[in-house]
C-alpha positions in Angstrom: 47.7 -48.7 37.3 50.5 -50.7 35.6 52.3 -49.8 32.4 50.3 -52.1 30.1 47.0 -50.7 31.3 48.3 -47.2 30.8 49.5 -48.0 27.3 46.1 -49.6 26.5 44.3 -46.4 27.8 46.8 -44.3 25.7 46.0 -46.4 22.6 42.3 -45.9 23.2 42.8 -42.1 23.5 44.8 -42.0 20.3 42.1 -44.0 18.5 39.5 -41.6 19.8 41.4 -38.5 18.6 42.0 -40.2 15.2 38.3 -41.0 15.1 37.4 -37.3 15.9 39.8 -36.1 13.1 38.2 -38.6 10.6 34.7 -37.4 11.6 35.6 -33.8 11.1 36.8 -34.6 7.6 33.8 -36.8 6.7 31.2 -34.2 7.9 32.9 -31.3 6.1 33.6 -29.6 9.4 37.3 -29.5 8.7 36.7 -27.4 5.6 34.9 -24.9 7.7 37.7 -24.8 10.3 40.2 -24.1 7.6 38.1 -21.3 6.2 38.3 -18.4 8.7 35.4 -16.5 7.1 33.2 -19.6 7.0 34.0 -20.4 10.6 33.4 -16.8 11.7 30.0 -17.0 10.1 29.2 -20.4 11.7 30.1 -19.5 15.2 28.2 -16.2 14.8 25.1 -18.2 14.1 25.5 -20.3 17.3 24.7 -17.5 19.7 25.9 -18.2 23.2 27.3 -21.5 22.1 29.8 -19.8 19.8 32.4 -19.2 22.4 32.1 -22.8 23.7 32.7 -24.0 20.1 35.8 -21.8 19.8 37.2 -23.1 23.0 36.4 -26.7 22.1 37.9 -26.4 18.7 41.1 -24.9 20.1 41.4 -27.8 22.5 41.0 -30.2 19.6 43.5 -28.3 17.6 46.1 -28.8 20.3 45.3 -32.5 21.0 45.1 -33.4 17.3 48.1 -31.9 15.7 47.0 -31.8 12.0 44.1 -29.4 12.9 45.5 -25.8 12.6 44.7 -23.5 15.4 45.4 -20.2 13.6 42.2 -20.1 11.6 40.2 -20.7 14.8 42.0 -17.9 16.6 41.4 -15.5 13.7 37.7 -16.5 13.5 37.4 -15.9 17.3 38.8 -12.4 16.9 36.6 -11.6 13.9 33.5 -12.9 15.8 34.1 -11.5 19.3 36.8 -8.8 19.0 40.3 -8.8 20.2 39.3 -8.8 23.9 36.8 -11.6 24.3 38.2 -13.4 21.3 41.7 -13.5 22.8 40.2 -14.8 26.1 38.4 -17.7 24.3 41.6 -18.5 22.4 43.7 -18.4 25.5 41.3 -20.7 27.4 41.1 -23.2 24.6 44.8 -23.3 23.9 45.6 -23.5 27.6 43.2 -26.3 28.3 44.3 -28.1 25.2 48.0 -27.8 26.2 47.3 -29.1 29.7 45.3 -32.0 28.3 48.1 -32.9 26.0 50.6 -32.6 28.9 48.3 -34.8 31.1 47.9 -37.5 28.4 51.7 -37.7 27.9 52.3 -37.7 31.7 49.7 -40.4 32.3 50.7 -42.7 29.4 54.4 -42.3 28.9 56.1 -40.7 31.9 56.5 -43.9 33.8 58.0 -45.7 30.8 60.4 -42.8 30.2 61.4 -43.0 33.9 62.1 -46.7 33.6 64.3 -46.1 30.5 66.3 -43.2 31.8 66.0 -43.6 35.5 67.8 -41.0 37.6 69.3 -39.3 34.6 66.0 -37.4 34.2 66.6 -35.6 37.4 70.1 -34.3 36.8 71.5 -31.6 34.5 69.3 -29.2 32.5 66.6 -31.8 31.9 66.1 -32.1 35.6 65.8 -28.4 36.3 62.3 -27.1 36.7 63.4 -23.5 36.0 65.2 -24.5 32.8 62.3 -26.5 31.6 59.9 -23.6 32.3 62.2 -21.4 30.3 62.2 -23.8 27.3 58.4 -24.0 27.4 58.0 -20.2 27.6 60.3 -19.6 24.7 58.6 -22.3 22.6 55.3 -20.5 23.1 56.6 -17.3 21.6 58.1 -19.0 18.5 55.3 -19.8 16.0 57.5 -22.2 14.0 57.8 -24.6 16.9 54.9 -27.0 17.3 52.7 -26.0 20.2 51.2 -29.5 20.3 54.5 -31.4 20.3 56.0 -29.2 23.0 52.9 -29.8 25.2 53.1 -33.6 24.8 56.9 -33.6 25.2 56.7 -31.6 28.4 54.5 -34.3 29.9 57.4 -36.8 29.6 59.8 -34.6 31.6 60.1 -33.9 35.3 58.3 -30.5 34.9 55.5 -30.2 37.3 51.9 -29.7 36.0 51.4 -26.3 37.7 54.7 -24.9 36.5 53.8 -26.0 33.0 50.3 -24.5 33.2 51.6 -21.1 34.5 54.3 -20.9 31.9 52.0 -21.9 29.1 49.4 -19.3 29.9 52.0 -16.7 30.3 53.6 -17.6 27.0 50.5 -17.8 24.9 48.7 -14.8 26.2 50.5 -12.3 23.9 50.1 -14.5 20.8 46.4 -15.2 21.6 45.7 -11.5 21.8 47.6 -10.7 18.6 45.9 -13.4 16.6 42.5 -12.4 17.9 43.3 -8.8 17.2 44.5 -9.7 13.7 41.2 -11.6 13.1 39.3 -8.6 14.3 41.2 -6.3 11.9 40.6 -8.7 9.0 36.9 -8.4 9.8 37.1 -4.7 9.7 38.7 -4.7 6.2 41.1 -1.9 7.0 44.4 -2.8 5.3 46.7 -0.5 7.3 45.5 -1.9 10.6 45.9 -5.5 9.2 49.5 -4.8 8.1 50.3 -3.4 11.6 48.9 -6.5 13.3 51.0 -8.8 11.0 54.1 -6.9 11.8 53.4 -6.9 15.5 52.9 -10.7 15.5 56.1 -11.2 13.5 58.0 -8.9 15.9 56.7 -10.9 18.9 58.1 -14.1 17.5 61.5 -12.5 17.0 61.9 -11.4 20.6 63.4 -14.7 21.9 65.8 -14.9 18.9 67.0 -11.3 19.3 67.4 -11.9 23.1 69.5 -15.0 22.5 71.7 -13.2 19.9 72.2 -10.3 22.3 73.2 -12.6 25.2 75.7 -14.5 22.9 77.2 -11.2 21.8 77.5 -9.9 25.4 79.2 -13.2 26.4 81.7 -13.1 23.6 82.5 -9.4 24.3 83.0 -10.1 28.0 85.2 -13.1 27.2 87.3 -11.0 24.8 87.7 -8.2 27.4 88.8 -10.8 30.0 91.3 -12.3 27.6 92.8 -8.8 26.8 93.1 -7.9 30.5 95.1 -11.1 31.1 
């Protein structure tokens, strides 16, 4: 398939996603998604289709960036507990991330290769291990866009399976904590809710603290080396 055909397919996919976003707004479904309590009630009424709805909504939230995923994850925890809720959130987020990666790889990777040529295969941007590390850290930092990272990864040389493994490993803790937080919100116990919030915040600080510690160690070792000379 040539570049023009891929771009045409990509434009069709973008139009389809934009149409889905418009439809959610026009039908009032977006208001329900943004309201954790309302979404919790709605999926609870869907019986066995509730988990399917949670997974599908998580996939859409990754593919369509303006749709927030946090209310969906919280509703999953409130409806199905921190165990099953976390599993549904993990599946939806993982499948959505792989779909975004696949779209970017299919539509834009060849074009990026033509622009940059062999430069994509050298240095840090050409290292599978480095790219895996970047994806893993991005999954643990809530202020980095999950969606953009997934699309951007598809334009790099990172292999699909490495991306998938790193993504699932990175989002598993956050999926559990968000579902657990949703479950605690449903219980109405303020002390447990506060603990869940602090745990989620602590998780997001792990990569930052690790980076600061490594920088401190490097400076200290450099200073010791300088003094010994």
